[in-house]
C-alpha positions as CSV (number, residue, x, y, z in Angstrom):
1,M,0.0,-0.1,0.0
2,S,1.2,3.5,-0.9
3,F,0.8,6.3,1.7
4,P,0.7,10.0,0.9
5,L,3.6,12.3,1.8
6,N,1.1,15.1,2.4
7,K,0.5,15.3,6.0
8,S,-3.2,16.3,5.8
9,A,-3.8,13.3,3.4
10,L,-2.0,10.9,5.9
11,A,-4.0,12.2,8.8
12,R,-7.2,11.5,6.9
13,T,-6.1,7.9,6.4
14,Y,-5.9,7.5,10.1
15,F,-8.9,9.4,10.9
16,P,-11.3,9.2,7.9
17,E,-14.4,10.2,9.9
18,L,-12.8,13.7,10.8
19,A,-12.5,16.8,8.7
20,S,-9.0,17.5,7.5
21,H,-7.9,20.0,10.1
22,Q,-9.3,17.8,12.9
23,A,-7.5,14.8,11.5
24,C,-4.2,16.8,11.3
25,N,-4.7,17.9,14.9
26,R,-5.4,14.4,16.2
27,L,-2.2,13.1,14.3
28,R,-0.2,15.9,15.9
29,R,-1.4,14.9,19.3
30,W,-0.6,11.2,18.7
31,I,3.0,12.2,17.6
32,L,3.5,14.2,20.7
33,R,2.3,11.6,23.1
34,C,4.6,9.0,21.5
35,E,7.8,10.4,22.8
36,E,10.2,8.1,20.8
37,L,8.4,8.9,17.6
38,H,8.5,12.6,18.4
39,E,12.2,12.6,19.2
40,E,13.0,10.5,16.0
41,L,11.0,12.9,13.9
42,I,12.9,15.9,15.3
43,K,16.1,14.2,14.4
44,A,14.6,13.9,10.9
45,N,14.1,17.6,10.7
46,Y,10.4,17.5,11.3
47,R,8.5,20.7,12.0
48,P,4.9,20.5,13.1
49,Q,3.9,23.2,10.7
50,Q,5.2,21.5,7.6
51,R,2.6,20.3,5.1
52,H,4.6,17.6,3.4
53,L,6.6,14.8,5.0
54,T,9.8,13.4,3.9
55,P,9.8,9.6,3.0
56,R,11.9,9.1,6.1
57,Q,9.4,10.9,8.4
58,L,6.6,8.9,6.8
59,R,8.4,5.7,7.6
60,L,8.9,6.7,11.2
61,I,5.2,7.5,11.6
62,L,4.2,4.2,10.2
63,Y,6.7,2.4,12.3
64,Y,5.6,3.8,15.5
65,L,1.9,4.3,15.0
66,G,1.4,1.4,12.6
67,E,-0.5,1.4,9.4
68,P,-3.9,3.2,9.3
């Protein structure tokens, strides 16, 4: 399965019942609650306000949060 690098689209795959901005907010909270993921994303130059993820950032999210 192919996953989008657009953070909003990825958030909607995790939370399809929510509006785009709500899905992004929930994904952001999940990232912050998973301290290991958050630390690894920071090392991968992740910024919460970025709209697109790098392939490495996407792999980290999928590894720690699992596939949607």
